[in-house]
mmCIF file of the N, C-alpha and C atoms, coordinates in Angstrom:
data_MODEL
# 
_entry.id   MODEL 
# 
loop_
_atom_site.group_PDB 
_atom_site.id 
_atom_site.type_symbol 
_atom_site.label_atom_id 
_atom_site.label_alt_id 
_atom_site.label_comp_id 
_atom_site.label_asym_id 
_atom_site.label_entity_id 
_atom_site.label_seq_id 
_atom_site.pdbx_PDB_ins_code 
_atom_site.Cartn_x 
_atom_site.Cartn_y 
_atom_site.Cartn_z 
_atom_site.occupancy 
_atom_site.B_iso_or_equiv 
_atom_site.pdbx_formal_charge 
_atom_site.auth_seq_id 
_atom_site.auth_comp_id 
_atom_site.auth_asym_id 
_atom_site.auth_atom_id 
_atom_site.pdbx_PDB_model_num 
ATOM 1   N N  . MET A 1 1  ? -22.310 6.099   1.244   1.00 0.00 ? 1  MET A N  1 
ATOM 2   C CA . MET A 1 1  ? -21.903 5.760   2.831   1.00 0.00 ? 1  MET A CA 1 
ATOM 3   C C  . MET A 1 1  ? -20.595 5.034   2.428   1.00 0.00 ? 1  MET A C  1 
ATOM 4   N N  . PRO A 1 2  ? -19.881 6.308   3.684   1.00 0.00 ? 2  PRO A N  1 
ATOM 5   C CA . PRO A 1 2  ? -18.041 5.685   3.854   1.00 0.00 ? 2  PRO A CA 1 
ATOM 6   C C  . PRO A 1 2  ? -17.469 4.558   4.091   1.00 0.00 ? 2  PRO A C  1 
ATOM 7   N N  . PRO A 1 3  ? -16.698 3.828   3.673   1.00 0.00 ? 3  PRO A N  1 
ATOM 8   C CA . PRO A 1 3  ? -15.848 2.477   3.857   1.00 0.00 ? 3  PRO A CA 1 
ATOM 9   C C  . PRO A 1 3  ? -16.008 2.326   5.545   1.00 0.00 ? 3  PRO A C  1 
ATOM 10  N N  . ALA A 1 4  ? -15.946 1.659   5.583   1.00 0.00 ? 4  ALA A N  1 
ATOM 11  C CA . ALA A 1 4  ? -15.797 0.788   7.059   1.00 0.00 ? 4  ALA A CA 1 
ATOM 12  C C  . ALA A 1 4  ? -14.023 0.802   7.329   1.00 0.00 ? 4  ALA A C  1 
ATOM 13  N N  . LYS A 1 5  ? -13.784 1.289   8.125   1.00 0.00 ? 5  LYS A N  1 
ATOM 14  C CA . LYS A 1 5  ? -12.373 0.596   8.768   1.00 0.00 ? 5  LYS A CA 1 
ATOM 15  C C  . LYS A 1 5  ? -12.161 -0.515  9.616   1.00 0.00 ? 5  LYS A C  1 
ATOM 16  N N  . VAL A 1 6  ? -11.157 -0.899  9.198   1.00 0.00 ? 6  VAL A N  1 
ATOM 17  C CA . VAL A 1 6  ? -11.422 -2.165  9.821   1.00 0.00 ? 6  VAL A CA 1 
ATOM 18  C C  . VAL A 1 6  ? -9.459  -2.615  10.682  1.00 0.00 ? 6  VAL A C  1 
ATOM 19  N N  . LYS A 1 7  ? -8.808  -2.248  11.085  1.00 0.00 ? 7  LYS A N  1 
ATOM 20  C CA . LYS A 1 7  ? -7.827  -2.742  11.789  1.00 0.00 ? 7  LYS A CA 1 
ATOM 21  C C  . LYS A 1 7  ? -7.082  -4.128  11.878  1.00 0.00 ? 7  LYS A C  1 
ATOM 22  N N  . MET A 1 8  ? -6.620  -4.562  10.866  1.00 0.00 ? 8  MET A N  1 
ATOM 23  C CA . MET A 1 8  ? -5.924  -5.692  10.771  1.00 0.00 ? 8  MET A CA 1 
ATOM 24  C C  . MET A 1 8  ? -4.166  -5.927  10.701  1.00 0.00 ? 8  MET A C  1 
ATOM 25  N N  . THR A 1 9  ? -4.105  -7.228  10.642  1.00 0.00 ? 9  THR A N  1 
ATOM 26  C CA . THR A 1 9  ? -2.529  -7.488  10.770  1.00 0.00 ? 9  THR A CA 1 
ATOM 27  C C  . THR A 1 9  ? -2.424  -8.329  9.781   1.00 0.00 ? 9  THR A C  1 
ATOM 28  N N  . ILE A 1 10 ? -1.427  -8.606  9.133   1.00 0.00 ? 10 ILE A N  1 
ATOM 29  C CA . ILE A 1 10 ? -1.393  -9.029  7.778   1.00 0.00 ? 10 ILE A CA 1 
ATOM 30  C C  . ILE A 1 10 ? 0.031   -10.011 8.067   1.00 0.00 ? 10 ILE A C  1 
ATOM 31  N N  . THR A 1 11 ? 0.236   -10.858 8.131   1.00 0.00 ? 11 THR A N  1 
ATOM 32  C CA . THR A 1 11 ? 1.447   -12.055 8.084   1.00 0.00 ? 11 THR A CA 1 
ATOM 33  C C  . THR A 1 11 ? 2.009   -11.906 6.898   1.00 0.00 ? 11 THR A C  1 
ATOM 34  N N  . VAL A 1 12 ? 3.229   -12.233 6.503   1.00 0.00 ? 12 VAL A N  1 
ATOM 35  C CA . VAL A 1 12 ? 3.437   -12.324 5.082   1.00 0.00 ? 12 VAL A CA 1 
ATOM 36  C C  . VAL A 1 12 ? 5.085   -12.804 5.242   1.00 0.00 ? 12 VAL A C  1 
ATOM 37  N N  . ASP A 1 13 ? 5.580   -14.066 4.050   1.00 0.00 ? 13 ASP A N  1 
ATOM 38  C CA . ASP A 1 13 ? 6.632   -13.960 4.008   1.00 0.00 ? 13 ASP A CA 1 
ATOM 39  C C  . ASP A 1 13 ? 7.991   -12.910 3.795   1.00 0.00 ? 13 ASP A C  1 
ATOM 40  N N  . LEU A 1 14 ? 8.996   -13.160 4.416   1.00 0.00 ? 14 LEU A N  1 
ATOM 41  C CA . LEU A 1 14 ? 10.180  -12.214 4.598   1.00 0.00 ? 14 LEU A CA 1 
ATOM 42  C C  . LEU A 1 14 ? 10.329  -11.611 3.036   1.00 0.00 ? 14 LEU A C  1 
ATOM 43  N N  . GLN A 1 15 ? 9.669   -12.429 2.303   1.00 0.00 ? 15 GLN A N  1 
ATOM 44  C CA . GLN A 1 15 ? 10.429  -11.941 0.994   1.00 0.00 ? 15 GLN A CA 1 
ATOM 45  C C  . GLN A 1 15 ? 9.092   -10.878 0.164   1.00 0.00 ? 15 GLN A C  1 
ATOM 46  N N  . VAL A 1 16 ? 8.082   -11.090 0.807   1.00 0.00 ? 16 VAL A N  1 
ATOM 47  C CA . VAL A 1 16 ? 7.054   -10.262 0.553   1.00 0.00 ? 16 VAL A CA 1 
ATOM 48  C C  . VAL A 1 16 ? 7.050   -8.938  1.391   1.00 0.00 ? 16 VAL A C  1 
ATOM 49  N N  . ALA A 1 17 ? 7.482   -8.811  2.516   1.00 0.00 ? 17 ALA A N  1 
ATOM 50  C CA . ALA A 1 17 ? 7.863   -7.627  3.060   1.00 0.00 ? 17 ALA A CA 1 
ATOM 51  C C  . ALA A 1 17 ? 8.967   -6.848  2.412   1.00 0.00 ? 17 ALA A C  1 
ATOM 52  N N  . GLU A 1 18 ? 10.258  -7.711  2.171   1.00 0.00 ? 18 GLU A N  1 
ATOM 53  C CA . GLU A 1 18 ? 11.509  -6.817  1.384   1.00 0.00 ? 18 GLU A CA 1 
ATOM 54  C C  . GLU A 1 18 ? 10.506  -6.043  0.685   1.00 0.00 ? 18 GLU A C  1 
ATOM 55  N N  . TYR A 1 19 ? 10.114  -6.462  -0.293  1.00 0.00 ? 19 TYR A N  1 
ATOM 56  C CA . TYR A 1 19 ? 9.416   -5.975  -1.557  1.00 0.00 ? 19 TYR A CA 1 
ATOM 57  C C  . TYR A 1 19 ? 8.531   -5.084  -1.499  1.00 0.00 ? 19 TYR A C  1 
ATOM 58  N N  . LEU A 1 20 ? 7.306   -4.780  -0.536  1.00 0.00 ? 20 LEU A N  1 
ATOM 59  C CA . LEU A 1 20 ? 6.520   -3.788  -0.115  1.00 0.00 ? 20 LEU A CA 1 
ATOM 60  C C  . LEU A 1 20 ? 7.071   -3.013  0.688   1.00 0.00 ? 20 LEU A C  1 
ATOM 61  N N  . GLU A 1 21 ? 8.062   -3.052  1.504   1.00 0.00 ? 21 GLU A N  1 
ATOM 62  C CA . GLU A 1 21 ? 9.217   -2.035  2.030   1.00 0.00 ? 21 GLU A CA 1 
ATOM 63  C C  . GLU A 1 21 ? 9.702   -1.265  0.626   1.00 0.00 ? 21 GLU A C  1 
ATOM 64  N N  . GLY A 1 22 ? 10.160  -2.217  0.388   1.00 0.00 ? 22 GLY A N  1 
ATOM 65  C CA . GLY A 1 22 ? 11.206  -1.515  -1.116  1.00 0.00 ? 22 GLY A CA 1 
ATOM 66  C C  . GLY A 1 22 ? 10.388  -0.575  -2.176  1.00 0.00 ? 22 GLY A C  1 
ATOM 67  N N  . LEU A 1 23 ? 9.133   -1.522  -2.523  1.00 0.00 ? 23 LEU A N  1 
ATOM 68  C CA . LEU A 1 23 ? 8.159   0.411   -3.222  1.00 0.00 ? 23 LEU A CA 1 
ATOM 69  C C  . LEU A 1 23 ? 7.978   1.579   -2.036  1.00 0.00 ? 23 LEU A C  1 
ATOM 70  N N  . HIS A 1 24 ? 7.471   1.106   -0.671  1.00 0.00 ? 24 HIS A N  1 
ATOM 71  C CA . HIS A 1 24 ? 7.374   2.418   -0.480  1.00 0.00 ? 24 HIS A CA 1 
ATOM 72  C C  . HIS A 1 24 ? 8.682   3.474   -0.152  1.00 0.00 ? 24 HIS A C  1 
ATOM 73  N N  . ARG A 1 25 ? 9.842   2.840   -0.237  1.00 0.00 ? 25 ARG A N  1 
ATOM 74  C CA . ARG A 1 25 ? 11.217  2.965   0.370   1.00 0.00 ? 25 ARG A CA 1 
ATOM 75  C C  . ARG A 1 25 ? 11.212  4.151   -1.073  1.00 0.00 ? 25 ARG A C  1 
ATOM 76  N N  . LYS A 1 26 ? 11.334  3.469   -2.418  1.00 0.00 ? 26 LYS A N  1 
ATOM 77  C CA . LYS A 1 26 ? 10.982  4.419   -3.537  1.00 0.00 ? 26 LYS A CA 1 
ATOM 78  C C  . LYS A 1 26 ? 10.220  5.067   -4.108  1.00 0.00 ? 26 LYS A C  1 
ATOM 79  N N  . LEU A 1 27 ? 8.631   5.351   -3.572  1.00 0.00 ? 27 LEU A N  1 
ATOM 80  C CA . LEU A 1 27 ? 7.700   6.125   -3.363  1.00 0.00 ? 27 LEU A CA 1 
ATOM 81  C C  . LEU A 1 27 ? 8.248   7.679   -2.797  1.00 0.00 ? 27 LEU A C  1 
ATOM 82  N N  . VAL A 1 28 ? 8.567   6.837   -1.600  1.00 0.00 ? 28 VAL A N  1 
ATOM 83  C CA . VAL A 1 28 ? 9.183   8.438   -0.301  1.00 0.00 ? 28 VAL A CA 1 
ATOM 84  C C  . VAL A 1 28 ? 10.086  8.796   -0.855  1.00 0.00 ? 28 VAL A C  1 
ATOM 85  N N  . GLN A 1 29 ? 11.308  8.400   -0.949  1.00 0.00 ? 29 GLN A N  1 
ATOM 86  C CA . GLN A 1 29 ? 11.947  8.936   -2.550  1.00 0.00 ? 29 GLN A CA 1 
ATOM 87  C C  . GLN A 1 29 ? 12.086  9.607   -3.461  1.00 0.00 ? 29 GLN A C  1 
ATOM 88  N N  . ARG A 1 30 ? 11.080  9.120   -4.304  1.00 0.00 ? 30 ARG A N  1 
ATOM 89  C CA . ARG A 1 30 ? 10.593  10.079  -5.246  1.00 0.00 ? 30 ARG A CA 1 
ATOM 90  C C  . ARG A 1 30 ? 9.667   11.198  -4.774  1.00 0.00 ? 30 ARG A C  1 
ATOM 91  N N  . MET A 1 31 ? 9.059   11.157  -3.772  1.00 0.00 ? 31 MET A N  1 
ATOM 92  C CA . MET A 1 31 ? 8.294   11.963  -3.590  1.00 0.00 ? 31 MET A CA 1 
ATOM 93  C C  . MET A 1 31 ? 8.787   12.985  -2.595  1.00 0.00 ? 31 MET A C  1 
ATOM 94  N N  . LEU A 1 32 ? 10.091  12.913  -1.833  1.00 0.00 ? 32 LEU A N  1 
ATOM 95  C CA . LEU A 1 32 ? 10.848  13.962  -1.265  1.00 0.00 ? 32 LEU A CA 1 
ATOM 96  C C  . LEU A 1 32 ? 11.644  14.845  -2.104  1.00 0.00 ? 32 LEU A C  1 
ATOM 97  N N  . GLU A 1 33 ? 11.959  13.895  -3.328  1.00 0.00 ? 33 GLU A N  1 
ATOM 98  C CA . GLU A 1 33 ? 12.703  14.717  -4.478  1.00 0.00 ? 33 GLU A CA 1 
ATOM 99  C C  . GLU A 1 33 ? 11.399  15.287  -5.301  1.00 0.00 ? 33 GLU A C  1 
ATOM 100 N N  . GLU A 1 34 ? 10.451  15.044  -5.653  1.00 0.00 ? 34 GLU A N  1 
ATOM 101 C CA . GLU A 1 34 ? 9.014   16.299  -6.070  1.00 0.00 ? 34 GLU A CA 1 
ATOM 102 C C  . GLU A 1 34 ? 8.869   17.406  -4.292  1.00 0.00 ? 34 GLU A C  1 
ATOM 103 N N  . ARG A 1 35 ? 9.533   17.376  -3.634  1.00 0.00 ? 35 ARG A N  1 
ATOM 104 C CA . ARG A 1 35 ? 9.434   18.302  -2.430  1.00 0.00 ? 35 ARG A CA 1 
ATOM 105 C C  . ARG A 1 35 ? 6.999   17.939  -2.036  1.00 0.00 ? 35 ARG A C  1 
ATOM 106 N N  . ARG A 1 36 ? 6.970   16.744  -2.421  1.00 0.00 ? 36 ARG A N  1 
ATOM 107 C CA . ARG A 1 36 ? 5.630   16.211  -1.559  1.00 0.00 ? 36 ARG A CA 1 
ATOM 108 C C  . ARG A 1 36 ? 5.694   15.449  -0.328  1.00 0.00 ? 36 ARG A C  1 
ATOM 109 N N  . ARG A 1 37 ? 4.873   15.312  0.333   1.00 0.00 ? 37 ARG A N  1 
ATOM 110 C CA . ARG A 1 37 ? 4.649   14.422  1.854   1.00 0.00 ? 37 ARG A CA 1 
ATOM 111 C C  . ARG A 1 37 ? 4.623   13.075  1.273   1.00 0.00 ? 37 ARG A C  1 
ATOM 112 N N  . PRO A 1 38 ? 5.265   12.196  1.718   1.00 0.00 ? 38 PRO A N  1 
ATOM 113 C CA . PRO A 1 38 ? 5.260   11.063  1.349   1.00 0.00 ? 38 PRO A CA 1 
ATOM 114 C C  . PRO A 1 38 ? 3.921   10.212  2.698   1.00 0.00 ? 38 PRO A C  1 
ATOM 115 N N  . PRO A 1 39 ? 4.039   9.336   2.507   1.00 0.00 ? 39 PRO A N  1 
ATOM 116 C CA . PRO A 1 39 ? 2.501   8.728   3.094   1.00 0.00 ? 39 PRO A CA 1 
ATOM 117 C C  . PRO A 1 39 ? 3.412   7.849   3.689   1.00 0.00 ? 39 PRO A C  1 
ATOM 118 N N  . SER A 1 40 ? 2.592   7.461   5.427   1.00 0.00 ? 40 SER A N  1 
ATOM 119 C CA . SER A 1 40 ? 3.195   6.123   6.004   1.00 0.00 ? 40 SER A CA 1 
ATOM 120 C C  . SER A 1 40 ? 3.359   5.080   5.670   1.00 0.00 ? 40 SER A C  1 
ATOM 121 N N  . PHE A 1 41 ? 4.154   4.193   5.842   1.00 0.00 ? 41 PHE A N  1 
ATOM 122 C CA . PHE A 1 41 ? 4.089   2.611   5.692   1.00 0.00 ? 41 PHE A CA 1 
ATOM 123 C C  . PHE A 1 41 ? 2.391   2.150   5.551   1.00 0.00 ? 41 PHE A C  1 
ATOM 124 N N  . SER A 1 42 ? 1.715   2.721   6.625   1.00 0.00 ? 42 SER A N  1 
ATOM 125 C CA . SER A 1 42 ? 0.245   2.496   7.098   1.00 0.00 ? 42 SER A CA 1 
ATOM 126 C C  . SER A 1 42 ? -0.728  2.919   5.789   1.00 0.00 ? 42 SER A C  1 
ATOM 127 N N  . GLN A 1 43 ? -0.233  4.059   5.413   1.00 0.00 ? 43 GLN A N  1 
ATOM 128 C CA . GLN A 1 43 ? -1.239  4.669   4.173   1.00 0.00 ? 43 GLN A CA 1 
ATOM 129 C C  . GLN A 1 43 ? -0.757  4.359   3.101   1.00 0.00 ? 43 GLN A C  1 
ATOM 130 N N  . PHE A 1 44 ? 0.158   4.084   2.540   1.00 0.00 ? 44 PHE A N  1 
ATOM 131 C CA . PHE A 1 44 ? 0.783   2.862   1.518   1.00 0.00 ? 44 PHE A CA 1 
ATOM 132 C C  . PHE A 1 44 ? 0.459   1.606   1.306   1.00 0.00 ? 44 PHE A C  1 
ATOM 133 N N  . MET A 1 45 ? 0.215   0.923   2.117   1.00 0.00 ? 45 MET A N  1 
ATOM 134 C CA . MET A 1 45 ? -0.428  -0.957  2.381   1.00 0.00 ? 45 MET A CA 1 
ATOM 135 C C  . MET A 1 45 ? -1.745  -0.044  2.140   1.00 0.00 ? 45 MET A C  1 
ATOM 136 N N  . ASN A 1 46 ? -2.370  0.892   2.588   1.00 0.00 ? 46 ASN A N  1 
ATOM 137 C CA . ASN A 1 46 ? -4.085  0.405   2.431   1.00 0.00 ? 46 ASN A CA 1 
ATOM 138 C C  . ASN A 1 46 ? -4.088  1.141   0.903   1.00 0.00 ? 46 ASN A C  1 
ATOM 139 N N  . ASP A 1 47 ? -3.545  1.739   0.638   1.00 0.00 ? 47 ASP A N  1 
ATOM 140 C CA . ASP A 1 47 ? -3.328  2.639   -1.044  1.00 0.00 ? 47 ASP A CA 1 
ATOM 141 C C  . ASP A 1 47 ? -3.615  1.460   -1.826  1.00 0.00 ? 47 ASP A C  1 
ATOM 142 N N  . TRP A 1 48 ? -2.433  0.248   -1.286  1.00 0.00 ? 48 TRP A N  1 
ATOM 143 C CA . TRP A 1 48 ? -2.272  -0.568  -2.064  1.00 0.00 ? 48 TRP A CA 1 
ATOM 144 C C  . TRP A 1 48 ? -2.801  -1.531  -2.509  1.00 0.00 ? 48 TRP A C  1 
ATOM 145 N N  . LEU A 1 49 ? -3.292  -2.498  -1.155  1.00 0.00 ? 49 LEU A N  1 
ATOM 146 C CA . LEU A 1 49 ? -4.047  -3.276  -0.915  1.00 0.00 ? 49 LEU A CA 1 
ATOM 147 C C  . LEU A 1 49 ? -5.723  -2.789  -1.978  1.00 0.00 ? 49 LEU A C  1 
ATOM 148 N N  . SER A 1 50 ? -6.057  -1.615  -1.009  1.00 0.00 ? 50 SER A N  1 
ATOM 149 C CA . SER A 1 50 ? -7.226  -0.959  -1.776  1.00 0.00 ? 50 SER A CA 1 
ATOM 150 C C  . SER A 1 50 ? -7.293  -1.218  -3.751  1.00 0.00 ? 50 SER A C  1 
ATOM 151 N N  . ARG A 1 51 ? -6.121  -0.857  -4.139  1.00 0.00 ? 51 ARG A N  1 
ATOM 152 C CA . ARG A 1 51 ? -6.040  -1.050  -5.461  1.00 0.00 ? 51 ARG A CA 1 
ATOM 153 C C  . ARG A 1 51 ? -5.997  -2.188  -6.111  1.00 0.00 ? 51 ARG A C  1 
ATOM 154 N N  . HIS A 1 52 ? -5.343  -3.579  -5.341  1.00 0.00 ? 52 HIS A N  1 
ATOM 155 C CA . HIS A 1 52 ? -5.270  -3.974  -5.993  1.00 0.00 ? 52 HIS A CA 1 
ATOM 156 C C  . HIS A 1 52 ? -5.616  -5.415  -5.594  1.00 0.00 ? 52 HIS A C  1 
ATOM 157 N N  . ILE A 1 53 ? -6.984  -5.234  -4.668  1.00 0.00 ? 53 ILE A N  1 
ATOM 158 C CA . ILE A 1 53 ? -8.113  -6.050  -3.977  1.00 0.00 ? 53 ILE A CA 1 
ATOM 159 C C  . ILE A 1 53 ? -9.278  -5.547  -5.276  1.00 0.00 ? 53 ILE A C  1 
ATOM 160 N N  . SER A 1 54 ? -9.339  -4.165  -5.459  1.00 0.00 ? 54 SER A N  1 
ATOM 161 C CA . SER A 1 54 ? -10.227 -3.874  -6.384  1.00 0.00 ? 54 SER A CA 1 
ATOM 162 C C  . SER A 1 54 ? -10.145 -3.915  -7.984  1.00 0.00 ? 54 SER A C  1 
ATOM 163 N N  . GLU A 1 55 ? -8.965  -4.299  -8.222  1.00 0.00 ? 55 GLU A N  1 
ATOM 164 C CA . GLU A 1 55 ? -8.200  -4.900  -9.592  1.00 0.00 ? 55 GLU A CA 1 
ATOM 165 C C  . GLU A 1 55 ? -8.620  -6.107  -10.052 1.00 0.00 ? 55 GLU A C  1 
ATOM 166 N N  . GLU A 1 56 ? -8.418  -7.013  -8.861  1.00 0.00 ? 56 GLU A N  1 
ATOM 167 C CA . GLU A 1 56 ? -8.673  -8.162  -8.889  1.00 0.00 ? 56 GLU A CA 1 
ATOM 168 C C  . GLU A 1 56 ? -10.300 -9.098  -8.677  1.00 0.00 ? 56 GLU A C  1 
ATOM 169 N N  . MET A 1 57 ? -11.022 -8.021  -8.022  1.00 0.00 ? 57 MET A N  1 
ATOM 170 C CA . MET A 1 57 ? -12.682 -7.795  -7.649  1.00 0.00 ? 57 MET A CA 1 
ATOM 171 C C  . MET A 1 57 ? -12.980 -7.364  -9.461  1.00 0.00 ? 57 MET A C  1 
ATOM 172 N N  . GLU A 1 58 ? -12.203 -6.894  -9.751  1.00 0.00 ? 58 GLU A N  1 
ATOM 173 C CA . GLU A 1 58 ? -13.025 -6.276  -11.505 1.00 0.00 ? 58 GLU A CA 1 
ATOM 174 C C  . GLU A 1 58 ? -12.730 -7.497  -12.227 1.00 0.00 ? 58 GLU A C  1 
ATOM 175 N N  . ARG A 1 59 ? -11.496 -8.036  -12.201 1.00 0.00 ? 59 ARG A N  1 
ATOM 176 C CA . ARG A 1 59 ? -11.166 -9.203  -13.326 1.00 0.00 ? 59 ARG A CA 1 
ATOM 177 C C  . ARG A 1 59 ? -12.297 -10.209 -12.624 1.00 0.00 ? 59 ARG A C  1 
ATOM 178 N N  . VAL A 1 60 ? -12.504 -10.790 -11.918 1.00 0.00 ? 60 VAL A N  1 
ATOM 179 C CA . VAL A 1 60 ? -12.860 -11.727 -11.436 1.00 0.00 ? 60 VAL A CA 1 
ATOM 180 C C  . VAL A 1 60 ? -14.354 -11.591 -12.261 1.00 0.00 ? 60 VAL A C  1 
ATOM 181 N N  . ASP A 1 61 ? -15.125 -10.203 -11.997 1.00 0.00 ? 61 ASP A N  1 
ATOM 182 C CA . ASP A 1 61 ? -16.773 -10.169 -12.162 1.00 0.00 ? 61 ASP A CA 1 
ATOM 183 C C  . ASP A 1 61 ? -16.791 -10.767 -14.129 1.00 0.00 ? 61 ASP A C  1 
# 
């Protein structure tokens, strides 16, 4: 069964937003240097949240 897609808005502190934007900028820069297409910020956040939530769920089990 394919994963459900839900659109949501998350409010975070300015420091968290700056941290995540910095991670995305570094990824974009690295991928452009490698001549690869970088993800949009939305796709980056989706991948980042999925990875970290999965890790947390495994840790809790």
